N, C-alpha and C positions, 0 to 999 in steps of 0.2 A: 318129337316136341310135347310138352306137355301144357294145359290149358285147366286154369279153374273155374269151373262151374257150380252154380249153386243149384241146391238137391232141396228139394220138400223134405219135410220131415212130417210125413203123418200119422196121428193117433188114432186106433180102434176104441170107442169107446165100450167099457165095460162095465161092471157094475163097482169095481176095486178105482177105475180111472175116473169113474164120475164121483165117487165121494173123493177123492183127491183134489179134484179140481173145484167142487164146492168148496172146499178145506181151505184150498189157496186164494178163493174170491172172497171167500168170506174172511180170512185173514187181512187180505188187502182192503178191504171194507173198512173193518177195523182199524187198520193204522192210517189212512184217512181220514178216519173221523178223532182220532189222539191228532194226528197233525191238525187239524183243524182247530181244536182244542187247543192245541198247546201256540199255535198263532194268535186266538183271541186272547190268550192269555198275557200273552207278549205285547199285543198293543195297548192293552190295558196298564200294563205295566211300565212302557214306554210313554206311554197318554200321560200318566202320574206324575213323572219326572221333567215332564216339559223342555227336554232339553233340544224337542226336537220341533220342526214345524207340524201342526198338527192335521190338518186335514193332508198333505203328500203324505204323509207317514199311513193316516189311514185307507186311502186309497192305493196304496202299494199292498198292504198287508190283505185289505178287500181284492183286491186280484188274485193273490197267493192264495188264500180260502177260498173264491170262486173257481180254482183252475183245480183245486182237490176233489171240491163237491162236483166237476165236470166228469173227470175221472170216476168218482163213484157212482155216477149216474150211468157209466160205460161200463162198469162191472156188475152193477144191479141189471141190466141189460140184459149183459153175458152169460148170468145166472140164469134171467129168462129162456134163454136161448137154449141153454145146457140141460134144462128140465122137463126141455118139449122134446131134445134128440134123443131116438132111440137108441138102444144098446144095439151095437155093432157098425153106426156111424164112422165115418170117418173123418175128425178135425185136423187141421193144420195145426201142430204146434210152434215148427218154427223153420229157419233156412240153414243150410249149414253148406260150407264151400269144401267142393272135393276138386280133386287132380284127375284130369282125364288123358287118356293120353291118343296122339295124333301122330298117325303112319301113313306116309304117303301111298294111295289108292283105298283110303278110308271114305265111308258114305259118309258126309257134311252133314248133311241130315239126320244120321242115325246119332251123330255127336251131339249136336247141337239140343237136342232131343231133352224136355225139361225129364230130367228123373226123380224120381218118389222114393225114399224109404217108409216102411209101412210097419209102423210099432204097434204091439199088443202087449200091455204089461209091462211094461221094461224092458219088452225081447224084440229083435228084428223078425217080423214072420214075413216081409217080403221087399224086393228091391226092383221097382220097374223102371 
């Protein structure tokens, strides 16, 4: 019998991966800023058309903008944390699903134990 099990993928922080993560975070911040600017522009455009109820329209747009600003704060926090992490640290990158073979006589405690894949510069270096 086979079971589906979650496996944590961790990345070992190197100079290269740290730079890539910083670039990814900065790109995300820029994208969120562009989305906020676009929402503000669309709001002004719709306010001028006067086809919609102004107050509810503004509330909805403000909610969307605030959501993006909160995401930006989270990314800025992650950037700060990344700067503090030393090279060689392991950070959780993602979780994937794996098939695990279960046979009669297997130790259940070993089968359900959390498994981890460790990646360094896009190369799997360890499976725990």
